[in-house]
C-alpha positions as CSV (number, residue, x, y, z in Angstrom):
1,M,283.5,-94.5,123.9
2,A,285.0,-92.8,120.9
3,V,288.8,-92.6,120.8
4,K,290.0,-89.6,118.9
5,S,293.3,-89.7,116.9
6,A,296.0,-87.1,117.4
7,I,294.9,-85.2,114.2
8,I,291.2,-85.1,115.4
9,N,292.3,-83.9,118.9
10,V,294.3,-81.1,117.3
11,M,291.3,-79.9,115.3
12,A,288.8,-80.4,118.2
13,N,291.0,-78.5,120.7
14,A,291.5,-75.6,118.2
15,A,287.7,-75.4,117.8
16,L,287.1,-75.5,121.5
17,K,289.6,-72.7,122.1
18,T,287.9,-70.6,119.5
19,A,284.3,-71.3,120.5
20,P,284.0,-69.1,123.7
21,Q,285.0,-65.9,122.0
22,L,282.4,-66.6,119.2
23,V,279.7,-67.2,121.8
24,R,280.7,-64.0,123.6
25,D,280.6,-62.0,120.3
26,F,277.2,-63.6,119.5
27,G,275.9,-62.2,122.7
28,E,277.0,-58.7,121.8
29,V,276.4,-58.9,118.1
30,E,275.0,-55.4,117.9
31,Q,278.5,-54.0,118.8
32,L,280.5,-55.9,116.2
33,Q,282.2,-54.2,113.3
34,V,280.9,-55.6,110.0
35,S,282.2,-55.1,106.5
36,K,281.0,-56.2,103.1
37,K,283.0,-58.5,100.8
38,G,280.4,-58.6,98.0
39,P,276.6,-58.7,97.4
40,S,275.0,-60.1,100.6
41,D,278.5,-61.3,101.7
42,F,279.5,-60.0,105.1
43,V,282.5,-60.5,107.3
44,S,282.5,-59.5,111.0
45,M,285.2,-59.0,113.6
46,A,284.0,-62.3,115.0
47,D,285.0,-64.1,111.8
48,L,288.4,-62.5,111.8
49,K,289.2,-63.1,115.5
50,A,288.0,-66.7,115.2
51,E,290.2,-67.3,112.2
52,K,293.3,-65.9,113.9
53,T,292.7,-68.1,116.9
54,L,292.3,-71.2,114.8
55,H,295.4,-70.3,112.8
56,R,297.4,-69.8,116.0
57,E,296.3,-73.0,117.7
58,L,296.7,-75.2,114.6
59,S,300.1,-73.7,113.9
60,K,301.2,-74.5,117.4
61,A,300.3,-78.1,117.0
62,R,301.4,-78.6,113.4
63,P,303.8,-75.8,112.5
64,D,304.7,-77.1,109.0
65,F,301.1,-77.4,107.7
66,G,299.6,-75.0,105.2
67,F,296.2,-73.3,105.4
68,M,293.3,-72.5,103.2
69,M,291.1,-70.0,105.1
70,E,288.0,-68.1,104.2
71,E,289.3,-64.6,105.3
72,Q,293.1,-64.8,105.0
73,G,293.3,-67.0,101.9
74,T,295.9,-69.6,101.2
75,I,299.1,-69.8,103.2
76,E,301.7,-72.4,102.1
77,G,303.4,-74.4,104.8
78,A,306.9,-76.0,104.8
79,D,305.1,-79.3,104.3
80,K,303.3,-78.7,101.0
81,S,301.5,-82.0,101.2
82,Q,299.3,-81.2,104.2
83,R,297.0,-78.3,105.1
84,W,294.0,-77.2,107.0
85,I,290.9,-76.0,105.3
86,I,289.0,-73.6,107.6
87,D,285.8,-71.7,107.9
88,P,286.0,-69.9,111.2
89,L,282.3,-69.0,111.2
90,D,280.0,-70.8,108.8
91,G,276.7,-69.1,109.0
92,T,277.9,-65.5,109.3
93,T,274.5,-64.1,108.2
94,N,272.7,-66.2,110.9
95,F,275.3,-64.9,113.4
96,L,274.8,-61.3,112.5
97,H,271.0,-61.6,112.7
98,G,271.1,-63.2,116.1
99,I,270.1,-66.7,114.8
100,P,271.8,-69.3,116.9
101,H,272.8,-71.7,114.1
102,F,276.5,-71.4,113.0
103,A,279.6,-73.5,113.2
104,I,283.4,-73.7,113.1
105,S,284.6,-76.0,110.3
106,I,288.1,-77.5,110.0
107,G,289.1,-80.0,107.3
108,Y,292.4,-81.8,107.1
109,E,293.8,-82.4,103.6
110,K,296.8,-84.5,102.7
111,D,298.1,-84.9,99.1
112,G,294.9,-83.3,97.8
113,E,292.5,-85.7,99.7
114,I,290.3,-84.7,102.7
115,L,291.2,-87.3,105.4
116,A,289.5,-85.8,108.5
117,G,287.1,-83.1,109.6
118,V,285.5,-81.3,112.5
119,V,282.4,-79.2,112.5
120,Y,281.6,-77.7,115.9
121,D,278.3,-75.9,116.8
122,P,279.3,-73.9,119.9
123,V,275.7,-72.9,120.8
124,K,274.5,-76.6,121.0
125,D,277.9,-77.9,122.0
126,E,277.7,-80.5,119.2
127,M,281.1,-81.6,117.9
128,F,280.8,-83.6,114.6
129,W,284.0,-85.3,113.6
130,A,285.3,-88.0,111.4
131,E,288.5,-89.5,110.0
132,R,288.9,-91.8,107.1
133,G,288.3,-95.4,108.1
134,R,287.4,-94.5,111.7
135,G,283.7,-93.6,111.3
136,A,281.8,-90.4,112.1
137,W,280.8,-89.2,115.5
138,M,278.8,-86.4,117.3
139,N,280.6,-85.9,120.6
140,D,280.8,-89.6,121.7
141,R,277.9,-91.0,119.7
142,R,278.5,-92.9,116.5
143,L,276.7,-91.4,113.5
144,R,274.9,-93.2,110.7
145,V,273.0,-91.7,107.8
146,S,269.2,-92.2,107.7
147,G,267.9,-95.5,106.3
148,R,264.9,-93.9,104.6
149,S,264.6,-94.9,100.9
150,D,261.2,-93.2,100.2
151,L,261.5,-89.6,99.1
152,S,258.0,-88.9,100.2
153,Q,259.1,-89.6,103.8
154,S,262.4,-87.6,103.5
155,V,263.5,-84.2,104.6
156,L,266.0,-82.4,102.4
157,A,268.2,-79.4,103.2
158,T,269.4,-76.8,100.7
159,G,270.9,-73.3,100.4
160,I,268.9,-70.7,98.6
161,P,270.8,-68.4,96.3
162,H,270.3,-64.8,97.4
163,F,271.0,-61.3,96.1
164,G,274.0,-61.3,93.8
165,R,274.7,-65.0,94.0
166,G,273.8,-68.2,92.2
167,N,271.5,-69.4,89.5
168,H,268.1,-68.5,90.8
169,R,266.1,-70.0,87.9
170,E,267.8,-73.4,88.2
171,F,267.4,-73.4,92.0
172,L,263.6,-72.7,91.7
173,V,263.1,-75.5,89.2
174,L,265.0,-78.0,91.5
175,A,263.2,-76.8,94.6
176,E,259.8,-77.2,92.9
177,L,260.9,-80.7,91.8
178,F,261.8,-81.8,95.3
179,M,258.9,-79.9,97.0
180,A,256.5,-82.2,95.1
181,R,258.3,-85.4,96.1
182,T,259.5,-85.0,99.7
183,A,258.2,-84.5,103.3
184,G,259.9,-81.1,103.5
185,I,262.8,-78.8,102.6
186,R,264.9,-76.9,105.1
187,R,267.1,-73.9,104.6
188,M,269.2,-73.3,107.7
189,G,272.1,-71.2,106.4
190,A,275.2,-73.1,107.4
191,A,276.4,-75.7,104.8
192,S,278.9,-77.4,107.2
193,L,276.0,-78.2,109.6
194,D,273.7,-79.2,106.8
195,L,276.3,-81.9,105.9
196,A,276.8,-82.9,109.5
197,Y,273.0,-83.3,109.8
198,V,272.9,-85.6,106.8
199,A,275.6,-87.7,108.6
200,A,273.5,-87.7,111.8
201,G,270.4,-88.8,109.9
202,R,268.5,-85.6,110.6
203,Y,268.2,-84.9,106.9
204,E,268.1,-87.5,104.1
205,A,270.0,-85.2,101.7
206,F,271.5,-81.8,101.1
207,W,272.0,-80.0,97.9
208,E,273.6,-76.6,97.1
209,A,275.7,-74.8,94.5
210,G,278.1,-71.9,94.8
211,L,279.9,-73.2,97.9
212,S,283.6,-72.8,98.7
213,A,286.1,-75.5,99.7
214,W,285.9,-74.4,103.4
215,D,282.1,-74.9,103.4
216,V,282.4,-78.5,102.2
217,A,285.8,-80.1,103.2
218,A,285.0,-81.1,106.8
219,G,281.4,-82.0,106.3
220,Q,282.2,-84.2,103.3
221,I,284.3,-86.7,105.2
222,I,281.8,-86.7,108.1
223,V,279.0,-87.7,105.7
224,R,281.1,-90.4,104.0
225,E,282.3,-91.9,107.2
226,A,278.6,-92.1,108.3
227,G,277.8,-94.2,105.3
228,G,276.5,-91.5,102.9
229,Y,277.6,-90.2,99.5
230,V,278.9,-86.8,98.6
231,T,279.4,-85.7,94.9
232,D,278.9,-82.7,92.7
233,Y,275.7,-82.4,90.7
234,A,277.2,-84.6,87.9
235,G,278.0,-87.4,90.3
236,R,281.7,-86.8,90.4
237,D,284.0,-86.7,93.4
238,K,284.5,-83.0,92.9
239,A,282.2,-81.3,95.4
240,V,285.1,-79.5,97.1
241,Q,286.5,-78.2,93.8
242,S,283.3,-77.4,92.0
243,G,281.2,-75.9,94.8
244,E,278.2,-78.1,93.8
245,V,277.2,-80.5,96.5
246,L,274.8,-83.4,96.6
247,A,275.1,-85.3,99.9
248,A,272.6,-88.0,100.7
249,N,272.2,-91.3,102.4
250,D,273.1,-94.5,100.5
251,Q,269.5,-95.2,99.7
252,L,268.7,-91.9,97.9
253,H,271.9,-90.5,96.4
254,A,271.7,-92.2,93.1
255,S,268.0,-91.3,92.4
256,L,268.5,-87.7,93.5
257,S,271.6,-87.4,91.3
258,K,269.7,-88.7,88.4
259,L,266.8,-86.2,89.0
260,I,269.2,-83.3,89.3
261,S,271.1,-84.2,86.1
262,E,268.0,-84.8,84.1
263,T,266.4,-81.5,85.3
264,R,269.6,-79.5,84.5
265,R,269.7,-80.9,81.0
266,E,266.1,-79.9,80.5
267,I,266.8,-76.4,81.7
268,A,269.8,-76.1,79.4
269,A,267.8,-77.4,76.4
270,R,265.0,-74.9,77.1
271,A,267.5,-72.0,77.4
272,K,269.2,-73.0,74.1
273,T,265.8,-73.2,72.3
274,A,264.8,-69.8,73.7
275,S,268.0,-68.2,72.5
276,N,267.6,-69.5,68.9
């Protein structure tokens, strides 16, 4: 049986305290107040209430830690070396459309490094968690990335840029590239769960651009502790900072990274030629 450390217990307990109200709000989603932050970017009362609960519970347990949160922004703590990186409701668009695929994501950062993470799906009651050097888990089951090395047998996940967001042309070129080489591509709408599913071996890889730190922080450590790799598109350890994420099992990451880099160079070269 998995033994959770104190820091994992703090995060898991905060997620479990928050989950029931999210599930209740999901059942009454038609009554929720919803506002718009930007093009196709929504925030509901469910997001705000969940974030307040997480902030309260985590502050009780670790009063000196700071926060980086999707809705309330950055709050400095007395201990400037440690903070929580939180997405209270990853998959808001799914949530608001009655699609039961969303999660609470909490990352723990110390001295600029993500050391632990929890991603909780309250609908399926699946708690993905990991801490550096202690492995990755889903509830009490140890996780390991898929062992598939053949792209033609692999399922990849992605996020599709929508109205007002992202580089649509680049995405379509990459999607066409992977469509021709894989067993399938999925777009589920919650990046933290996409990363958790790579860790669980449900997907062989996940790629997306335009993400925020709270989308990536917890999932990144879960993939790595399950034996996978997470980088930005250039192969650097900067997925949290850049918002570009390529997460894959240890068999496929290098080849996928090479494909993405080569394709992006070709796109840039064509764009430069067209502009001359």
